[in-house]
N, C-alpha and C positions, 0 to 999 in steps of 0.2 A: 337773278336770285342765285342759282347754282354757279353760273359763270362768274358772277361778281365775287363770290367767296373763293372760287378756285384762283381767280386772278389775284386774290389777296394772299395766297399761300407763300409766295416768296417774301413778302413783307412780314408775315408771321414767323417765318424761319429766321429772318434777320432779328426780330424781337427776341426770340428765343436764344439766338447766338449771343446777343448783346447782354442779356439778363438771364444767364443759365440757371441761377438759383431761385428765380421768381416762380410763383404760381400764377399761371396766365389763364384767364377765363375769357370766353368770347360770349357777348350778349348778342343773340340773334333770334331768327324765327324758328318755329318748331321743327321744320323740315331739316335744319342743319345739325340737329343733335347727333345723328349717327356719324356724319362726316367729322364733326369735332372729336368724337370719341376715338376716331381712327388716326388723327393727325398727331404726330409727335411734337409739334410746335405748341400744342394746347393741352391744358390740364383739365378744363372744366367748361361745360356749356351752361349758360343761363338764358332761359327763355324770356324773350321780350313779349309782354302781354299785348302790345300795340301802343302807338303813340300818335298824337295829332299830327297830321301832315305827312306821315310816311305812306307813300303810295302802296307799299306791299302789305299793309296791314289795315285792319279795321281799328278805329279809335276805341281803345279800352274804356270801360266804365270808369268814371272819375275815381271812385273808391279803390278799384283794382290798380289804376295807374299810380295813385298816391301810395298804395300798399307796396307796390314794386319799388318805388323810389325810397321809401323808408327802409325796406329790406336791404337795398344796395347801400344805403348810408351806414347801416349797421356793420357793414363789412369792413369799413375803414380802409378803403383801398389806397395803396401808395400812388398808383398811376392809373388814370383813365385815358385811353387812347382812341381817337376817332378816326376810323378808316372808312367812312361812309360818304365821301364826297365833299362838296363845298361847305358843309356844315350848317346851312341856313336853318335846317329842321333839327339836326341831331346835336348840335353844340349845346343848346340849352338843356337837352336830356343828359348829356355828358356832365354838364356842370351840376346837375341835381344830385349826382352820385356822391358828391362831397369828398372826392379823392384829394389826397394831399397835393398831387400834381396832375395837371391835365395837359394834353397835347393833341394835335390834330391838324386838320385842314380848315381854312377860313377864306372864303372869297371876300373881296372888298365889301364892307358894310355888314358882314356876317358877325353875329354875336359870338364872343368867346370870353372865358373867364379873365377878368382884368389882371389878375396876378400871374397869369400863365401866357400872356401875349407872345413872349419870346419863343415859346414852344409850339406856337401855331404858325404853319407855313401857308403860303398862298396855294390855293387849289389850282393845279396845272390845267390849263384849258386845252392843251394839245398833248398828243402822244398816247401810247397804249395804256389801257387801265392798269396793267402790271407795273409799268414804269412810273406811272402817276403815283401809285401807292408807295413805291420804293423812294419816292422823293422825300416823304416824311421820315422814314426810318434812316435814310442818308442824313438828313438834317439833324437827327437825334443822335448821330454818331454810332448807329447800330450796324455791324458788319453784314455785308450781303452774303448770303449763302446760295448763290445761283439764282436763275430766273425760271427754272423748271416748275411747272404747276404740279401740286401734290394731289393724287387721287389714289389713296392706298387700297389695293385689293388683297383679299385673303384666298387661300386654296379653296375654301368652300364656295366662294363666289364662282371660281373657275369650274368647279365640279358641276354646279348648277347650270352654268352656261353650256358646258360640254353635254349635259343631259338633254338640253333643249335642241342643240345644234346637230349633234351627231358628228360624223366625219365630213370632210370636204373643205373646200376653200370658199370663203363667204365674203359677200359684200353686204354691208348694212345700209339700209335706206331709212331714214327718219324724217318723215314729212311734217311732223308737228312742231309746235312752238306755243309758249304760253300766250302770246299775243297773236290774233289772227293777222295783224298788219305785218307780221314778220314771216308769214308763210308763203312759200312759192307754191303754184297751183299743183294739185295732186297729179293731174294728167301729164304734166311735165316730169315730175318725179317718176311716173310710170314709164315714160319713154326712156329715161336714163337707166331705170332698173332693168328693162328689157335688154338694152344694149350691154349691160354688165352680165346678164344671164347669157346672151348670145356670145360673149367672150369666153364662156366656160365657168364662170363664178355661179355659186348658189346664192340666192338673194334672201335676206331676212329683213322684214319690215317690222319696225319697232314703234312704240308710242305708249302713252299712258292709256288707263282704262277710258278716260274721257275722250281721248283721241281715236278710240277704236272705229267709230264711223268714218273718220278721215282716212284711216289706214285701209278700211274695207273698200272705200271708194277708189283708192289708189290700186289696190289688188285687183279690182274688177276692170280696171283700165289697161292692165297688163296683158300682154300676149303669152308671156312665159310664166311658169309656176313660181311661187314665192311662199316662204314660211312667214305667216302672219303671227307675231308674238305681241300684238298690242294688248296691254293690260295683263300680260303674263309674267313680266319681269319687274322686280323692284330695282332700285337704283344700282345696287352693287352687282347684281346679275348682268344688268344692262352694261355696266362698265366692263365686266368680263367678256361679254360679247364684243364689245368695241375693241378690246385688247386683242382678241382672236381674229377680228376681221382683217381682210386685205385692204379694205377701203371703206370709208364712211362717207355717205353723201347726205347732207342735212341742211337745214336752215341755220342761220346764225343764232344759235341758242345754246343751251347748256351742254348738249351732247358734243357740239363742236369743241368746247373746252375740255371735255373728257377725252376726246380723241387727241387733242394737243397734249394733255397730261400723260397719256399712255403711249404716245409716239405712233399712233396709227394714222396712215395717210388719210387725208380728208379733202372733199370738194364741198365748199360752203357757199350757199346762195344767201347773199346778205340783202334782205328786203327792208329798207327803212332805217337800218341801223347805222351807227357812226363806224365805218370800216376801219379807220385809222385807230380808233380807240379799242375795238374788240376783235380785230382780226388776230389769228395766231401769229406768233413771232416768226416761226419757220415757214416762210412763204414758199420754199421749194417742196416741202412736205405737205402743206396745207394750202390749197388754191381757193382763193375767195373771188367769187364772181359777183359783180353788182353793177346796177345801172344808175347813172348819176341823174338825179332829179332835183329841182330847187327846194323841195320840201323835206329833204333829208338832213340831219336825222329826224325821224318821225316820233312824235309824242302821242300819237293816237293809237289806242288799242285795236281799233278797226279803221281801215283806210276810209276817209270820207270822199275820195275821188274814185279813179279807176285803177287804183293799185299800180300805178305806172312803174314804180321801182321793181316790182316783181315781174310785171309783163314784159319789161325790157330785157330780161335775162332769158335768152332762147334756150330750148332744150338741147338744140345741137351744140351749143357752146359748152353746156355742163356735161354733155355726153363726151365730148372731145376732151375736155379737162379730166374727166374721170378715167378714160381709157389711157390718157397720157400719164397720169399719176400711177396707174397700175404698171405700165411699161417701165417708168422710172424706178419704181420700188422694186420691180422684179429683176432689173438689170443687174 
């Protein structure tokens, strides 16, 4: 969710550069509103009430979905652009907006508006998410404006982070993830966090309010003290803590993309995910550890077997990568 949208920010900058006079709106889920309001590439956020087949949402009641489509048609859009993958689910939604022109991705056999076929490109099956999305803006002749991810922070975000952290040099350890299948074991995070504390860093543990029990379990397994901020930071304060940290250690989830956007060195344990698609581009600054298993990339929220992809990444390997990242960045 968050990572998906951050990976789309280079394509959104290309859209803005190619259409500087356009009013550009993003249709998305409610959580994205604040990020859209901070992005210079976008002018407006439109909340999607839900749509059949979208795994991130519940299906909206029919009357609500039809009302949303009717409102979109009244806007008389010049262009509707699909940046949500192969298009099997979203292209019919896109067509329902009634825009003068449509463009996007379409896998073989995927529906697309007949009058706009030449503005739809094949969904790339390989490569990073960032580069896949830029395939479309490249095909439309929109000029690239770099590949850096956008995660704008304000001074107030940094002040809130400073009030929580105080002085010192910090390592951030984030053991949570939206899907349990993407989580490395908390006892292994604890071993890495202890090694970072032994190296002289202060350790801050972060997570959502729902992840507080997970973070508490991690904290209890540590030998060294740590600051537990689970449930005490909203997205932007968390981002400012990432920006200030000497290192981030996390799962392959949204905070990994925040670290990439802000240039903070990171060590990422990729359990179940498609590493080639989601790993940060700068492999020297962001080190991704993963264990190959036949079932990855994983489509299960909870692993139905023994979570072999996570179990195969040893704490010693992550600890070594974390300490090496600190030495490299400090050199």
